[in-house]
N, C-alpha and C positions, 0 to 999 in steps of 0.2 A: 316307574310309577307314573301314572297319568291322572288327569283331573277332568271330570265331566264339565265343570264350569271354571276353567282356569282363570278367567277374567276376574273372578271374585278374590283372587289372591292379592290383588292390588290393595285391598283393605288392610292387609298386614302392615302397610306403611303407617297406619295409625299408631301402631305400638311404639315406635321411637318418638313420635310426637307426644304421646301420653307420658313417656318417661321424662322428656324434656320439660313438660308442664309440671310434673311432680317436683323436679329439681328447682324450678322457678318458684313454686309455691313454698317449698321448704325454706328456700333462701330468704324470701320476704317474711316468712313467719318467724324465723330466728332473729331477723333484724327488728321486727316489732317487739319481740320478747325482750331484747336488750334495751330497747328504748323505754319500755313501760315498767321494767323491774330493775331494781338494783342488784348488783352481782351477789352481795351478801345475803339478800332476802330471797333470791330466786329459788334455791332448793326448797324453801318452806312454802313459797307461794305457788310454784308450778309443780304439781304432782301428777303421777299417772301417765306421763308422756314418755314414750320410748321410741327413739329414732329407728332402731333396728326392727322393732315390731311393726312400726308404720310402714317401713319399706317392705317387709316380708308380706304383709297383707296386700299391699299394692302390687307387688310382683306376681303374687298368686292370681289376683284378679286379671292382670294383664295377660299372663300366660293362658288363663282360661278363655279369655276373649280370642286369643290367637288360635287355640285349639278349635273353638266353635267356628271360626272363619274357615279353617282348613276343612273341617267336617262338612260345612255348607258347600264347599267347592267339590265334594264327592271324590276323594282320592280312590284310585283303582290300581290294584296290583295283582298280577296273575290272571289266568283265564280258566274257565270251566267249560267242559264239553256238554252240549245239550243235543237232544234228539227232538226235532220238531215234526209232528205228524204232517205229512204232505197229503192233504185231503181238500176236497172242495168240489163244487159242481163244475161240469165240463162245458166250456164256452169257447167256440172257435170264432175268430173275427177274420173276415175276408174283405179285401179292398180291391176295387177295380182300378188298375193302373194303366188302362188304355189311353190313347192320345185324346179321346173325347173328354176325358176327365181334366184336360187342361183348359176347357172352356171357363170363362170368367163371369158367367151369369150368377154364380154364388161366390162372393168375394172371400179371399183373394182369387181362388180358382177352386174347381170342384175337388181335385185331388188333395190340395192342402186342407180344404175344409173337412174332407172325409178323414184325413189323418188326425186332425185336431179332435174331431168328434170321437174317433176310435181311442185316442189318448185319454180323453175324459172318461170313456166307458171303462177302460182298463183300470183307471184310478178308482172308479166307483165299484168295480168288481174285486175289491180287496178281500183276500182269503180264498178266492175261487181259482180254479185251474183254467188258464187261458192259453189258447193256441192261435197262431197267426198264419194266414194264407194270403197270397197275392195272385191275381189272375188278370189276363188280358186275352190274347189269342190262345194262350195255354195257362195252366194253373200250377202253382208250386206251393208246397208246405214250407213256409219260412221258419216257423218255430213250433215244436210240438207242445202238447199240453204241459204246463208248468205253473207253479205258484210264484216263481221268480218274475214278478211283473217288471222289474227294472230291465231284465233282458228282453222282454216283449217290447217295451217302450223304445229301447235302443234299436231293435230291429225295425220298428215302425218308423223311426226317423229316417231310415235309409230308403224308404219307398219313394220312387219317382217314376216317370213314364218310361225310363230306359231299363228298369229292373227286369222287364220281360220284353223281348224283342219282337214277339209276334203280335200283330195288331188285332183289334176287335175285342169283343167281350164274350168269351166262350164260356157261358154258364154251365154247359154240359160237361166240359172238362173239369171245371171247379167241383161239380157234384161228384164226378168220378174220383178226383183226388181226395175229397172228403171221405168217400166210402173206403178208399184204400188206407187212409190215415187211421180210421177207427177199427179197421179189420183186425189189427193186432192188439188192440186194447181190450181190457176186461169188459164184459158185457155190462152196459150201462145205457143211459140216455144222454143226449147231447143237444146243445143249442148252437146254431150257426147264424151269425149276424153278418149280412152282406151289405157293404156300402157300394153302390153302383148307380149309374145313370140309366140303367135298364136297357130295354129293347122290346121287340115284339114278342107276343106269346108264341111259344115253340112247342109243338106236339112231340118233338124228339126228346123233350125233358121228362115225359111221363114215366118211362122205365126207371130213370134215376130217382124220380120222386117216390115211386113205389118202393124201391129198395131203401131209400132214406127213411121212409115212414116205418118200414119193417124193422130197421135198425134203431128206431127210437130217436131220430133226429128231428128237431123242431127248428124251422128256419124263420128268422126275423130279417126282413129286408128293409133297408134304409135308402130311399130315393134321394139322390144328390143332383140338384139342378132345378131348372124351372121349366114349365110347360112351353113358354115362349121360346126358350133356348137362345143360343148365340153362336157366333162363328168360333171355330177352333183355331187358335194361333199355331202356326207351324214352328215347332221348336228348333228346326234345323235351318230355317231361313227367316231372318228377322224382318218383321213387318209383313210377312205373307201369312196365308191361312191354308189349312188342309183342304185339298181338292180331291174330287173323285176321279175315276178313270177318264171321264169326258172333259176334265179340266174345270168343272164347275166348283165353286166354293161350297164347302159342306157346312150346313147349319145343324148343330146338335141340340137336341132338347131332351128333357126328361121323359122317357118312355116307360111308364110304370106297369105296363101290361104283364110282362114276364115276372116282374117282382111280386105283383099281387098274386099271380098264378102260383109261385113257389110258396108264398106265405099261407095262402088259403089251403093248398093241397096238403101241407104238413102240419096244419093246426097252429101256425105262428101268427104273426101280424105284420102289417106294412106300415112303416113310418116314413114321414117326409122330413128331411133334414132342413131345419130353418135356422133362424138367427140364434135361437136358444140352444145351449149344449144338451146332449143326451145325458140323462141321469139314470140312476138305478131304477127309479120308479117306472121308467118307460118299458123296461123288460122284466120288471119284478114278477108279473103274472107268469111269464115263461120260466123264470128261475124257480118259482115255487113248484113247478111240475118236474123239476130235475132232482135227482138223488145225488147225494155226496158220494164221491169215490175216493178211497184212501189207497195210497201206494206206500212204498217203503219210506220210513222216516228219514228226514234230512238231518244230517249232523252239522251243527254249527257251534260256535264258541262265543262266549261273552265275557267281558272283564268282570273280575270279582270286586264288589264294592267293599271298601275298607273304611268307610266314614265312621263306623261304630268305634273304632279305636281312638281317633282324636276327640270324638264327641264324649266318650266315656272318660277320657283323661281330663277334658275340660270340666265335666261335672264334678270329678273328684277334686280338682283344684278349687272350684267354687266352694265346695263344702268345707275344705280345709281353711280357706280364707274366712268363711263365715264363722267357723268354730274358733279360730284364733282371735278374731275380732270380738267374740262374745266371752272370752275368758276374763277372769278377774284382773284387776290392775296389778301392778308390780308387787304388791304386798303378798299376794298368793302365788307368785311365780315359783318359789322353791318347791312348794307342794306339787304344782302342776308338772314341773320338770321331773320330780321324783316319780310321779305316776307314769309319765311317758317312758322313763328309763325302765321301769318294771314291766311295762306292757310290751315294749319292743326289744328289750335285751334278751339274748339267748340264755336259757337256763336248763340244766340237765334234770331238773326235778320231774317227777311223774306228773304232777299237777300241771306244770307248764306245758308238758308234752300233750296232755289231754286238751288243754286250752288251744294249743296250736292246731291239733287235729280237728277240733270243732270249728275253728275259723276256716281252715282249709276246706273242710267239708261244706261249710256254708257258701264259700265263694266258688267251689267247684261246679262247673256246669253239668247239668244232667245229660247223660249220654243216651243213645237209642237203646231200646229194649226189644227182646224177641217179639213181644206183643205188638209193638209199633210196626215191625217188619211184616208180621202176619196180617195185620189190618191193611197195610198198603197192598199186599198181594191179593187179599179178598176184594179190595176196592179197584183192582185192575190197574193200579199205578205201578207198573212193572219196573220202570226205571228207578223209582224211589225204593221199591222193595229190594231190588238188586243191590243198590248202594247201602241200604241198612244192613242187609245180611252180610255183605263184605266187611263192613265195619265191626259187626258183632263177632264174626269169625276171627278177626285179628285180635280180639280181646281174650284174656284168660279168665278162668273162674267158672267155666261151663263144663259139665260132665260130658261123657261120650254120647249119651242118649240125646242130650240137648243139642250138641254140635251136629249130630246126624240129622236131627229134625231141621236145623238151620241150613245144612247143606242141601236137604231136599227142597226147602223153600227157595234157595238160591238157584238150584237147577230148574225149578218150575218157572221162575222169573226169566232165566236165560232162554228157556224154550219159547216163552211167549214173545220175547224180543228177537226171535229167529237166530240167536247165537247157538246153533245146534252143537257145534264141537264142544263149547264150554258146558252146555247142558248135559251132554253125554258124559263128560269128565266128572261133573259133580254127582250125577246119578250113580256113576260107577263107584265113587267113594262111599256112597250111602250103603252099598251092598255089603260092606264089612260090619254093619251093625248087627247086634244080637236080636233086635226087634223083628220078629217074623212079619208082622203087618207092614212095617216100614220097608223091609226088603222087597215085599211083594209090590208095594207102590213104586219103589225104585225100578224094578224090572218093567213095570208098566210104563213108567216115564221114559226109560231107554227105548222101549219098543215104539212108543208114539213119536219120540224125537227122530229115530232112524227112519220111520215111515215118512214123516213130513220132509226130512232132508232128502230122501230118495225121490219123493214126488216133485220136489223143487227142481232137481236136476234131471228129470225124466227125459226131456226132449234132447238135451245135449249129451248126456252120458247114461244111456239106458243100461249098460252092463254094470256100472257102479250102482245104479238103482236096484238091480237084481241082488247084488251083494248086501246092500243096506236093508232091503226088505227081508232077505233071508235071515239076517241077524236080528231084525225086529221080531220076526216070527219065533226065533229061539227064546228071546227074552219074554215074549208073551206066554210061551209054553212054560217057562220057569215061573212066571207069576201064577199060572193056573195050578202048578204043583203046590204052591203055597196057599192059594185060595181057590180050591176046585169048585166052590159053589158060586163064584162071582159071575153073574150073567153078563155083565158089561165086558169083562175081559174075554169071555167066550165069543161075544159078538165081534169085538175088535180083532180077535185072533182069526176068526173065519173070514172077515173082510180082507185082512192082509194076505191070507192064504189064497183067496180068490183072485185078488189083484196080481199077486205074484205068478199064479198059474197063467192068467191071461197074458201077462207081459212075456212070459217065456214062450207061449205059443206064437205070439206076434214076432218075437225075435227068431224063432225057428222058421216061421214062414218067410221072413225076410231073407234068412240065410239060404233057404231053398231057391228062392227067386234069384238071388245073386249067383248061386251055383249054376242055375239054368242059363242065366245070361252069359256067364263066363264060359259055359260049354259051347256056346255058339262060335262058330268060326274055327273049331278044332279040326275040321275036315275040309280040305281044299277041294273044290269042284273043278273038274276038267271041262274045258270048253268043247262045244260041239261044232259041227260044220257050219261055216258062215254062210248058209243059204238063207235067202229071204223067205218069209212065210209068217203068217199071223197066228197059226194054230199050234206053234211049238211051245214047249215048256220054257219058263223063264230061268234058264240056268246061266251060270257065269262064264264068260269068255275072257281070258286074260289078254291084255294089250299093253303096249309100251307107250312112252312118250306123253304127249299132252292131250290125249283123247279124253278129256275130263267131262265132256258133255254126256257121253254114254247113250244108251238106248232108252233111258228113262226120260220121258217128256218133261218131267218136273225138275230133273237134275238133283234129286234129293236122295237117291238110293245107293250111293257109293259106300263101300265098307272096306276096312283095311284088309290087305291080303294076309291070310293066315298061312303059317308054315307048319301046320300040324299042332300048334299050341294056341289055346284060347288066351285072350288078353283081358285084363280087368278094366271095366269101363270107368272113366273118370266122371266127376260131377260137371254140371253145366257151369261154364265160366261166364256166361252172359254175353258172349261175343258171337260165337258161331253156333251156340246151342248145343244140347246134348247130342243131337244127331250129327252135328258137324264134326265132332271129335271122332266119329266112327267112319268118316269118309276115307276111301282108299287112295293110294297113290298109283296112278297108271292102271286102273282097273275099272270095269263096267259091270253093272248089275241092273237087271230090268226091274221096274216097280210092279209091272203086271206081266203075267205069264204070256199073254197074247201079243206082247210088244217085243219079245226077245228076238234079237237078230236083225232088227230093221235097219241098223246102221253098222252092218258088218264091214262095210268098206272103208271105215275111217282109218287113217294111217297115223302111226306115231312119227316122232321126229326122225327116226332112222329109216323111214320109207317102207317098213314092213306092215302087212295087214294082219290084224289079230286073228282073222278067220282063214288065213291062207293055208292051203294044204288040204288033204283029204279028211283028216280027223278033226281039224279045227282046234286041236289042243297043242299046237306048236308054241313053245314059250321061248322067250329070250331072257338072258341074264342081265340085260342092261338095267341099271338102277337109275331113277330120276336124279337129275343134277340138283345142286343146292338151290338154284333159282326156281326149279319145278316142284320141289318138295312142299307138301301141304303141312302146315303146323298142326300137330294133333291137339294142341290146347285151344287154338282159335278157330281152326277149320278153314283157314285161308292160306293161299300161297303168298310168298313175299310180294309178287306183283299185284295180286288182288288187294293185299293190305295197304300197299303204297297208293293204289288208286282210291281206296276209301279214305285214307288220311288226307290225300290231296283234295278230294271233294269236300271233306269237313273243313280244311283250312280255307278253301275258297269261300265257304259260307260265312265263317266267323270273321274273316279279314276283309270282307267286302266293304265298299264305302257306306257311309251312314245313310245315304238316301235310298239304298237298296236293302236295308235291314228288314223291312216289313214286306218281304217277298212272299211269305207263306200266307195265302189267303185264308181268312177265318171262315167258319161255317156259314156265317150270314153274308159273306162276300163283301164285308166292310172291314177295312184295315185301320179304322180309327176308333 
């Protein structure tokens, strides 16, 4: 058990203090009674005073106070699962992390000031979906769109000038990353807020601007810095400043030309970051033009409040104390005790049983009803409807027809919550009912659920989608048998049938293309005479050894040697590309027919020429060694792979002063 305000529990220390005060008052009262009355006259003079009654009332009041203090501290016990809709307008925030943002014309410096302003904006955008980008010579998506603003702020605090090692402010790459980030998202409109010290207007940005405008992206640019500018401190050499190639100290200033170009072309606005923080009103006109986008609900949990228990107990104790204090004095005590015994003592009589049932019925809390669940479903509160239907189905006292109707409501709620497996299960149980209309609705529900479930996994598992759509079609046909005049079911059935036929055609076409690709390479071609000439056909000539360059001037036309059997192509692994996996070992193929045979004189490692002899089809059985073999997954030989890795390690392990070796598009590395 936990408490929301556990510091309030210190007030419970008042309870022993009040008990001690009661003891002190009673002791002094008894002493005064003995002083003012004689012992023989005391029973006649002092009436109506009962020590045990006084203490009972006082203890009830004290316990009631303790219960109220505990209720105020809000005790919590257990957790409940909640589904929170993840929806909001889409806002991306991009921050320039180039070295020019280290200039201190805006205190403490431009980058820190931009981070603080972005932090304030994230706080102002409560409830909206926020994404985060960083850019300098290149741009990267640091955090995708999310309503978890704590994660965005945590990523924002890690921004510094070393997060991207390429210098400059490459706005073109930023816009390209933005386009790729929203390409996979559902169609909507977006806002992009850019914090930067700008640059000159760039005509190369026009194609990106046109694509962003077509994608519904509005850009808000925030200029960071002053027009006068200042020198840029060198973060690697204390006391020095950034210099250009000629050794001159660079003075950076706010260049708002390109920022105004982006804002004007996309229908946004240009703001200048001053001493005042950015608030929601600054971009509210832009937000009003965006539409909310909802994704899957987020599941969270929260503790269950239990303050009602101690609060109710405290109220009961207060009422008991008030009732006892209002009772007649000791003369009426026997009658009161007799009534209490009659009221609370157990009795087997029928009248007492009726009284007990009445009291139990009065205090029993009212449970949910089928009408409450139906109203929640009609009001589209599907989570509440599901919970109510589950509670109702656990109760007894409902006939089969009523339970079937509640099962149908539960299945409908599960369908809307995208719990498709549970929805199909509940709909299937409804099929056992005798109600013809309800069975028809259950068949329709199963058909709709299977269709939606198949559509959800269409891209990942198209074969399973075909099975589910086939089952959906069968259930819609069953619904039509029960309700042949239902036009809506006819329309849905025709739609599912059309989508199923289209999907099967696409799968058949893909299968044919795969078979055609697998059929390539089943027949090996024999080499021709190794004579020079530009008019000959581009046929293959086998060769041994390391003749990897071939007659193809581009070096891209190599294919694996086939031995009469076609091989299935593998997917692109992102290293050598799809074509790199099909490169051969020790074999040449011309890319153009007129270039075949130009390099017939190349020799393998064993000294033989591939075109030697009259027929040009002399082959050797020598296989490439382990060091010469090309990896079919990467498309590189071990030697080539080691060279690439060595080059990559040289780049990332170079000294700090050479990290900005890649010149940006504007030829400025700051």
